[in-house]
C-alpha distance (Angstrom), angle and dihedral (degrees) to the residues before:
residue distance angle dihedral
M1 . . .
K2 3.75 . .
R3 3.84 113.4 .
K4 3.81 116.4 -108.9
F5 3.80 124.2 -141.5
S6 3.76 138.7 -156.1
D7 3.83 132.2 -167.5
L8 3.77 120.4 -150.7
H9 3.76 94.4 -162.9
C10 3.81 127.4 24.9
H11 3.82 142.6 117.8
N12 3.81 105.8 -124.9
H13 3.84 94.6 170.2
M14 3.81 99.5 34.3
R15 3.77 100.1 99.4
A16 3.79 95.1 48.3
H17 3.82 93.3 42.4
L18 3.81 95.5 49.9
H19 3.71 91.2 48.2
M20 3.80 100.1 44.8
Q21 3.86 105.6 30.0
Q22 3.79 97.9 90.7
R23 3.84 94.7 45.8
K24 3.72 99.0 39.6
E25 3.85 95.6 144.1
V26 3.78 92.0 52.4
Y27 3.78 94.0 53.2
E28 3.82 92.9 42.2
K29 3.85 88.7 58.6
K30 3.80 87.9 54.5
D31 3.79 90.9 46.8
E32 3.85 87.7 -121.5
F33 3.83 100.7 114.3
S34 3.77 97.5 109.6
P35 3.81 139.7 108.4
W36 3.79 86.2 -119.7
T37 3.85 93.7 62.8
V38 3.76 112.6 110.7
I39 3.77 115.6 -140.5
S40 3.77 102.0 -146.9
S41 3.81 114.4 -104.5
N42 3.78 137.7 -141.7
R43 3.79 99.9 -108.8
A44 3.79 93.3 -165.6
G45 3.83 89.2 61.7
Y46 3.78 90.5 47.4
V47 3.86 95.6 47.9
K48 3.81 90.2 49.2
G49 3.78 93.1 48.0
K50 3.79 93.4 -123.1
M51 3.72 126.6 164.8
G52 3.80 110.3 -57.0
A53 3.76 100.9 -110.5
S54 3.79 102.5 93.5
Y55 3.80 94.2 44.7
S56 3.76 138.1 35.2
Q57 3.80 119.0 -104.8
C58 3.81 102.6 -176.2
D59 3.79 113.4 6.5
L60 3.78 113.0 153.1
V61 3.83 93.6 -95.4
K62 3.80 93.1 54.4
T63 3.86 89.3 41.6
W64 3.80 89.8 53.8
N65 3.81 94.9 45.4
G66 3.76 91.5 44.3
N67 3.82 90.1 58.0
V68 3.77 92.7 -117.4
R69 3.79 99.7 158.3
L70 3.82 99.5 168.5
T71 3.78 117.4 46.5
F72 3.84 128.9 173.1
N73 3.77 97.7 -149.9
S74 3.87 112.3 -161.3
L75 3.77 123.6 -146.2
Y76 3.79 111.0 -144.4
P77 3.79 127.3 177.4
L78 3.82 102.1 -152.2
E79 3.82 111.3 -107.4
R80 3.77 107.7 -117.1
Q81 3.82 92.6 -135.4
F82 3.75 87.6 76.8
V83 3.84 91.0 66.4
L84 3.80 100.5 31.1
G85 3.73 129.6 82.0
L86 3.78 125.2 -114.5
D87 3.78 118.6 -85.9
K88 3.74 89.5 -148.3
L89 3.78 124.4 17.2
N90 3.79 113.6 -112.1
T91 3.81 95.8 -144.6
S92 3.77 147.2 55.2
D93 3.86 92.6 -151.0
L94 3.88 111.2 113.3
L95 3.81 94.4 -140.8
N96 3.74 92.0 50.3
I97 3.80 91.6 46.0
S98 3.81 88.4 53.7
I99 3.83 91.8 50.3
G100 3.83 91.3 46.8
V101 3.78 92.9 51.3
C102 3.79 94.8 44.8
T103 3.78 92.7 49.2
H104 3.83 95.2 51.8
D105 3.81 111.0 132.7
K106 3.75 90.9 -114.6
L107 3.80 90.4 64.4
P108 3.88 125.5 69.3
L109 3.81 96.2 -122.2
R110 3.83 92.0 73.6
D111 3.86 90.0 54.5
L112 3.81 89.7 49.6
I113 3.80 92.1 52.0
Q114 3.83 91.9 51.7
M115 3.82 92.3 45.3
F116 3.81 96.6 49.2
Y117 3.79 100.9 29.2
M118 3.78 102.6 38.0
R119 3.81 91.6 24.3
I120 3.82 92.4 -131.3
P121 3.82 117.5 151.6
K122 3.78 117.1 -111.0
Q123 3.84 92.0 -117.2
T124 3.80 90.3 59.1
V125 3.79 92.7 44.3
D126 3.79 90.3 51.8
Y127 3.79 91.5 47.9
V128 3.84 93.9 51.6
Q129 3.81 89.7 48.1
S130 3.82 91.5 50.4
K131 3.76 127.8 92.4
N132 3.81 88.6 -119.0
Y133 3.83 92.2 68.5
D134 3.78 111.4 108.6
Y135 3.74 126.0 177.2
W136 3.80 96.1 -145.4
N137 3.75 93.9 50.2
S138 3.84 90.6 45.9
L139 3.79 90.0 50.3
N140 3.81 91.3 53.7
R141 3.84 92.9 46.8
E142 3.79 89.0 51.4
F143 3.77 90.6 48.7
E144 3.83 91.6 52.7
F145 3.79 89.9 47.7
V146 3.83 95.6 55.7
L147 3.80 92.4 40.7
M148 3.78 95.1 52.8
D149 3.84 97.3 81.7
S150 3.82 98.0 28.8
G151 3.82 109.6 133.2
K152 3.84 93.4 8.8
M153 3.74 123.1 123.2
I154 3.77 110.5 -137.8
E155 3.78 120.1 -153.0
S156 3.77 90.8 -150.1
N157 3.80 138.8 -26.1
K158 3.79 130.9 -107.4
I159 3.82 124.4 -118.4
H160 3.80 121.0 -147.6
T161 3.78 117.3 -161.4
T162 3.79 112.5 -156.1
G163 3.81 122.1 -141.1
V164 3.76 130.5 36.8
L165 3.79 95.4 -109.1
R166 3.73 94.5 50.4
R167 3.83 90.8 49.2
L168 3.84 89.1 51.1
F169 3.78 98.0 48.3
E170 3.80 104.1 27.7
S171 3.78 127.1 72.0
E172 3.77 113.3 -144.6
K173 3.84 90.3 -158.0
K174 3.81 92.6 53.3
R175 3.81 92.2 47.3
A176 3.84 91.0 47.3
S177 3.81 90.5 51.0
K178 3.87 94.2 46.1
F179 3.78 95.6 42.1
S180 3.78 101.4 27.7
N181 3.85 96.0 151.1
E182 3.84 89.2 57.6
L183 3.78 99.9 40.3
W184 3.78 114.7 21.1
V185 3.80 142.6 60.4
E186 3.80 133.4 163.5
N187 3.80 128.7 -159.2
A188 3.77 94.3 3.1
R189 3.77 130.7 152.1
Y190 3.82 143.7 -179.2
L191 3.79 128.8 -164.0
I192 3.80 131.5 -160.1
P193 3.79 103.1 -152.5
D194 3.81 116.7 -130.3
S195 3.80 93.5 -162.0
K196 3.84 144.6 9.7
N197 3.76 89.6 -96.7
T198 3.85 91.4 54.7
L199 3.75 89.9 44.7
E200 3.84 92.0 55.0
K201 3.78 92.8 51.0
S202 3.84 93.0 46.3
L203 3.78 93.5 50.3
Q204 3.77 91.2 54.9
K205 3.81 92.1 57.7
E206 3.84 119.9 92.1
D207 3.76 91.0 -167.0
E208 3.74 98.0 58.6
I209 3.81 136.3 67.0
T210 3.77 111.5 -134.3
M211 3.81 105.2 -141.8
I212 3.83 119.2 -162.1
L213 3.78 116.3 -166.5
T214 3.78 121.4 -132.8
I215 3.85 132.1 165.4
E216 3.77 125.2 -130.9
G217 3.80 111.1 -145.1
S218 3.77 128.5 6.4
H219 3.75 87.8 -126.2
A220 3.84 80.9 86.5
L221 3.84 86.5 80.3
G222 3.79 89.8 64.9
T223 3.79 94.9 -103.9
D224 3.83 92.3 148.6
L225 3.80 85.5 78.2
L226 3.80 92.6 61.8
E227 3.81 94.4 80.1
K228 3.80 90.8 47.0
G229 3.78 92.3 53.1
K230 3.76 90.9 -124.1
I231 3.80 93.5 119.8
S232 3.80 135.4 31.3
I233 3.76 126.7 -132.7
D234 3.85 86.8 -117.1
E235 3.80 89.1 62.2
I236 3.82 90.3 52.2
S237 3.75 87.5 52.2
S238 3.77 92.1 50.5
R239 3.80 90.0 51.6
I240 3.79 89.8 56.0
Q241 3.78 89.0 53.9
I242 3.83 89.8 49.2
I243 3.77 89.1 56.8
K244 3.80 92.0 47.1
N245 3.80 98.8 41.4
D246 3.89 107.9 24.6
W247 3.80 103.2 34.4
T248 3.79 107.6 91.4
V249 3.86 93.1 -139.5
P250 3.84 127.9 40.1
V251 3.78 128.1 -108.4
F252 3.86 105.6 -128.3
F253 3.83 98.7 -159.3
I254 3.79 143.0 -14.4
T255 3.77 126.9 -138.6
F256 3.78 92.5 -132.3
S257 3.79 99.0 -155.9
H258 3.79 131.4 30.8
H259 3.81 137.8 170.9
F260 3.81 100.0 -48.4
N261 3.80 143.3 36.3
N262 3.84 113.0 -66.5
N263 3.81 96.9 174.6
L264 3.85 89.1 -120.1
C265 3.80 108.8 73.2
G266 3.76 136.4 -4.3
H267 3.82 119.0 -99.5
A268 3.73 126.1 -135.6
H269 3.79 121.9 -107.3
S270 3.82 104.4 -91.0
I271 3.78 112.2 152.1
P272 3.82 119.0 89.3
D273 3.79 121.0 -122.2
K274 3.85 94.8 -97.7
G275 3.75 90.2 52.7
K276 3.79 91.3 59.6
I277 3.82 88.3 74.3
L278 3.83 88.2 72.2
L279 3.81 104.5 17.3
N280 3.75 128.0 55.4
Q281 3.81 113.5 -167.3
G282 3.84 95.6 162.5
N283 3.79 96.8 110.5
N284 3.77 105.1 102.0
M285 3.81 93.3 -17.0
N286 3.81 114.3 158.6
K287 3.83 93.2 6.3
G288 3.75 129.2 124.5
F289 3.83 137.1 -117.3
T290 3.82 122.7 -44.2
D291 3.82 118.5 -144.5
H292 3.83 88.4 -103.6
G293 3.82 89.1 50.1
T294 3.78 93.1 54.5
R295 3.73 91.0 50.4
V296 3.83 93.2 49.0
V297 3.85 94.6 47.8
L298 3.75 91.0 50.4
E299 3.84 91.5 50.0
L300 3.78 91.4 49.4
L301 3.77 89.4 52.0
G302 3.81 91.2 46.6
L303 3.81 94.9 -117.2
D304 3.79 133.9 133.6
K305 3.74 125.9 -137.4
N306 3.82 90.7 -83.7
L307 3.83 90.5 54.4
Q308 3.80 92.2 -108.9
K309 3.78 121.4 140.3
D310 3.79 109.3 -102.0
P311 3.88 114.7 -163.1
K312 3.78 89.6 -159.9
L313 3.81 88.4 67.7
G314 3.79 91.8 60.1
Y315 3.78 130.9 -138.2
R316 3.80 122.9 -11.3
I317 3.78 117.6 -95.7
L318 3.79 106.2 -163.2
I319 3.80 122.9 -130.6
D320 3.76 123.2 -119.4
V321 3.88 111.0 -153.5
K322 3.82 95.8 -161.1
H323 3.80 107.9 122.1
M324 3.83 90.7 14.4
S325 3.79 109.9 125.4
A326 3.81 120.7 -112.0
C327 3.82 88.1 -110.1
G328 3.75 90.3 53.1
R329 3.80 93.6 47.0
Q330 3.84 90.7 48.5
E331 3.79 90.8 53.5
Y332 3.79 93.1 43.6
Y333 3.79 92.7 53.2
D334 3.80 96.5 41.4
Q335 3.77 98.9 42.2
I336 3.87 101.9 33.8
I337 3.80 117.1 7.5
K338 3.84 99.7 47.1
P339 3.83 97.6 41.2
C340 3.73 90.6 48.6
L341 3.75 92.7 47.3
A342 3.78 91.3 50.4
K343 3.82 90.1 59.5
G344 3.81 96.0 44.3
D345 3.82 101.9 -93.2
K346 3.80 104.1 122.0
I347 3.75 110.0 -164.1
P348 3.82 109.7 -169.2
V349 3.79 114.7 -126.8
I350 3.84 112.3 -137.3
A351 3.82 124.4 -162.7
S352 3.81 97.3 178.9
H353 3.77 106.9 -174.3
C354 3.79 112.6 11.0
G355 3.74 146.6 126.6
F356 3.76 129.7 -139.1
S357 3.82 115.8 -92.2
G358 3.78 97.9 -160.2
I359 3.79 87.5 -134.5
K360 3.84 120.0 129.2
T361 3.85 105.6 -142.2
L362 3.73 142.1 13.5
Q363 3.76 88.8 -119.4
N364 3.81 88.0 57.1
H365 3.84 88.1 54.5
I366 3.78 90.6 49.8
D367 3.78 92.1 49.5
F368 3.82 89.3 49.2
F369 3.83 98.8 49.0
H370 3.84 89.7 111.5
K371 3.84 90.9 58.3
E372 3.79 93.9 60.9
K373 3.81 100.6 114.7
D374 3.79 127.0 133.3
D375 3.83 112.5 -62.3
Y376 3.87 93.5 14.1
S377 3.76 104.6 160.5
D378 3.79 138.6 178.9
V379 3.85 119.9 -101.5
S380 3.79 91.5 -85.9
K381 3.81 90.2 57.1
K382 3.85 88.0 -133.9
F383 3.79 103.3 100.2
N384 3.82 139.1 54.6
A385 3.79 100.6 -114.9
W386 3.83 97.7 -161.2
N387 3.77 113.2 126.8
I388 3.77 89.7 -115.7
N389 3.80 85.7 83.1
V390 3.77 127.1 69.0
C391 3.79 121.3 -96.1
E392 3.85 129.5 -157.7
E393 3.83 91.1 -86.3
D394 3.89 90.8 55.1
I395 3.78 88.8 50.9
E396 3.76 92.5 51.4
M397 3.84 89.5 52.5
I398 3.83 91.9 48.2
V399 3.80 90.9 53.1
K400 3.83 95.9 44.0
T401 3.81 92.5 50.1
D402 3.84 96.3 41.9
G403 3.83 86.8 -115.7
L404 3.77 130.2 155.1
F405 3.79 137.5 -114.3
G406 3.83 120.6 -156.2
L407 3.79 117.8 -155.0
S408 3.76 111.7 -131.7
F409 3.85 118.6 -139.5
D410 3.84 91.7 -149.5
Q411 3.82 105.1 120.1
R412 3.82 93.9 -150.7
I413 3.81 93.2 51.7
L414 3.83 89.1 49.0
G415 3.77 94.1 53.1
I416 3.78 110.5 -89.1
T417 3.82 111.3 147.2
K418 3.78 134.0 -172.0
E419 3.78 89.2 -92.2
N420 3.82 98.1 55.3
K421 3.79 101.6 28.6
K422 3.79 91.9 110.2
S423 3.79 94.9 37.4
K424 3.78 128.8 110.2
R425 3.85 87.8 -106.3
N426 3.81 88.1 75.9
G427 3.79 92.6 88.8
I428 3.78 138.0 42.5
E429 3.77 91.5 -20.7
L430 3.77 91.5 63.8
L431 3.80 93.3 48.3
W432 3.75 92.5 46.2
D433 3.80 92.4 48.2
N434 3.83 89.3 59.2
I435 3.80 94.7 44.2
E436 3.76 92.2 47.5
G437 3.82 93.4 42.8
I438 3.81 89.1 57.5
A439 3.81 93.4 46.3
K440 3.83 92.3 47.9
S441 3.81 89.4 49.4
A442 3.84 90.9 55.1
Y443 3.78 94.5 45.1
A444 3.87 91.8 49.6
N445 3.79 93.4 47.1
P446 3.87 110.1 111.8
D447 3.82 89.6 -163.1
L448 3.82 92.1 63.4
S449 3.77 121.9 78.3
E450 3.83 119.9 -129.8
E451 3.75 90.0 -102.3
E452 3.81 91.9 49.2
K453 3.81 91.7 48.7
S454 3.78 92.8 58.2
K455 3.80 89.8 48.3
I456 3.80 89.9 72.7
W457 3.85 88.3 83.4
K458 3.79 87.9 62.3
C459 3.80 92.8 48.2
M460 3.83 99.0 62.1
T461 3.82 131.9 80.2
L462 3.75 144.5 141.0
G463 3.86 116.5 -60.7
T464 3.76 102.4 161.8
D465 3.82 103.6 168.6
F466 3.79 87.9 -139.2
E467 3.81 115.0 176.8
G468 3.83 88.1 25.8
L469 3.82 89.9 106.3
I470 3.79 92.3 -101.8
D471 3.81 127.6 162.0
P472 3.82 97.4 -121.0
I473 3.79 129.9 -148.6
D474 3.80 104.4 -79.8
H475 3.81 98.7 -116.2
Y476 3.85 96.8 41.3
P477 3.88 108.8 45.9
T478 3.81 95.5 148.7
V479 3.82 142.8 21.9
L480 3.82 87.5 -96.8
E481 3.76 87.3 75.5
F482 3.86 95.4 54.8
E483 3.80 91.1 100.1
I484 3.77 92.6 53.2
F485 3.82 90.2 45.7
S486 3.82 91.6 51.9
N487 3.80 93.5 49.8
N488 3.83 89.9 47.5
L489 3.84 89.2 49.6
V490 3.81 91.2 53.1
F491 3.78 90.2 52.6
K492 3.79 92.1 47.5
I493 3.80 94.1 50.5
E494 3.80 91.9 44.8
Q495 3.77 88.3 57.4
A496 3.86 93.6 44.9
R497 3.78 96.6 48.6
K498 3.83 91.0 62.3
D499 3.85 88.5 72.6
P500 3.88 106.2 98.0
E501 3.83 87.8 -150.7
A502 3.83 93.5 60.5
K503 3.81 97.9 100.5
H504 3.79 89.8 166.4
L505 3.80 88.8 64.4
A506 3.82 99.0 38.4
H507 3.77 92.1 106.1
L508 3.84 91.1 63.9
K509 3.83 105.9 91.2
S510 3.77 100.8 164.0
R511 3.77 144.9 13.9
E512 3.81 88.0 -97.2
D513 3.80 88.9 59.6
T514 3.79 90.0 51.3
E515 3.83 92.1 48.0
A516 3.84 88.6 51.0
L517 3.83 91.9 50.4
V518 3.86 90.7 51.0
D519 3.82 89.0 48.6
D520 3.78 88.5 53.8
F521 3.80 91.5 49.3
C522 3.81 95.0 45.7
Y523 3.80 98.0 44.6
N524 3.80 123.1 -24.7
N525 3.82 98.2 69.3
A526 3.79 92.6 54.2
E527 3.80 92.1 45.2
A528 3.78 91.9 50.9
F529 3.82 90.8 48.2
V530 3.73 95.9 51.7
R531 3.76 91.4 45.8
A532 3.81 91.5 52.9
N533 3.87 94.7 45.7
Y534 3.77 111.7 27.3
P535 3.83 110.5 124.6
R536 3.78 130.0 -128.9
């Protein structure tokens, strides 16, 4: 039986939505305005495994053909800092100053960078740069876009070729025939469940993608307007209730922080040194929760100020700690997760698209903030030690709360540096290093019982961050390579379990056991998690 896959964090609709949102009427006339529409890719970039901007990594067609049958599709209103210039230049270097000035949003070079690097159409760039751009409105438009084809069987998808020259000289039919796995599906369907009952039925169907909605960044609620006095915290609270009560399908979890200040909780350092020429994420970076942030996270979880469940606050939207600063995570665990756990309210900790930092505690991360330069690694030189990744303390909390860790496929997040970018490690070895590092951490943790230690294998899954403009592992640039990855992982674990010192693999007695473990990692763990925690 063909192996099934899930992805705890990806953006299946992102490429189509960003491309078509500002010209909806035009694409509707062509019958192309759909999450299923494939925006033609640059195959050279795909074949070389380059950064996922010029090609799609997980559009719905690839998702279907890659046998991904459970996808956690994240809604993400693009943060305007990506298309605006710096208020203050982050450098004293003359060349970098020149670049910073030339790429200000008032000048055309900035637009060109977004169009060619991020592959975002000029109309969309202009809109995000404009005063009319609003995160909350954008979130709702995105929600309507992914909802429009939920539950519908499509006979086949549309392909949109960008650029006049490409449309003149390339045949979409020929490309679809030659690269059918990348561009074409027939009789395909996805469903966003509106209840646990609908979820159960969808998961049992082989001919349907079960799509779970998540949100990346609580800025999506419009929290940027808090500091400008243009919105009240009560209005933010009412928007949470709109999502819980008026949206026809639930949001499963929200990645609370992202790349920039949201006035609720500090974000972890995430942008490499070169990116700082164009992007300043310093405001509130590596800080903890604000008073507004504590209120919002409790309301999302359906808790009052005394950490009691309040039915008036609606169903529980889980919190994803990816991108949350080490200070924020420390406060979240100490002030909410641990007190609730002590009284029997187990709130699963999610880290949806991370790597392992190799660092022991969150306090260590906090103490090492100043070390976070490019290629900063742990003592083993295997792992990216920035606080955007999970440390041993995070892993302990994930295990104790029956949470879930999603393994990112971003090579920088996983520990690839300039020195080893072209090395053999940039493949299954890199992924296995992170998986095994997490498992070893759990098994060596004296604060976990023997039963809890073994649970770590049920708390890990895929969380690629595909379509998030990541630089993927060289051999697995899209979901179409999941099958190759899983077979490589079986081989890697089979070799590793032969080591008599590998206590974390001692339960694997045969290849069948290894195959079952990989099946769990690739699909079963995520399915069990959503079954246990889906609201409504």
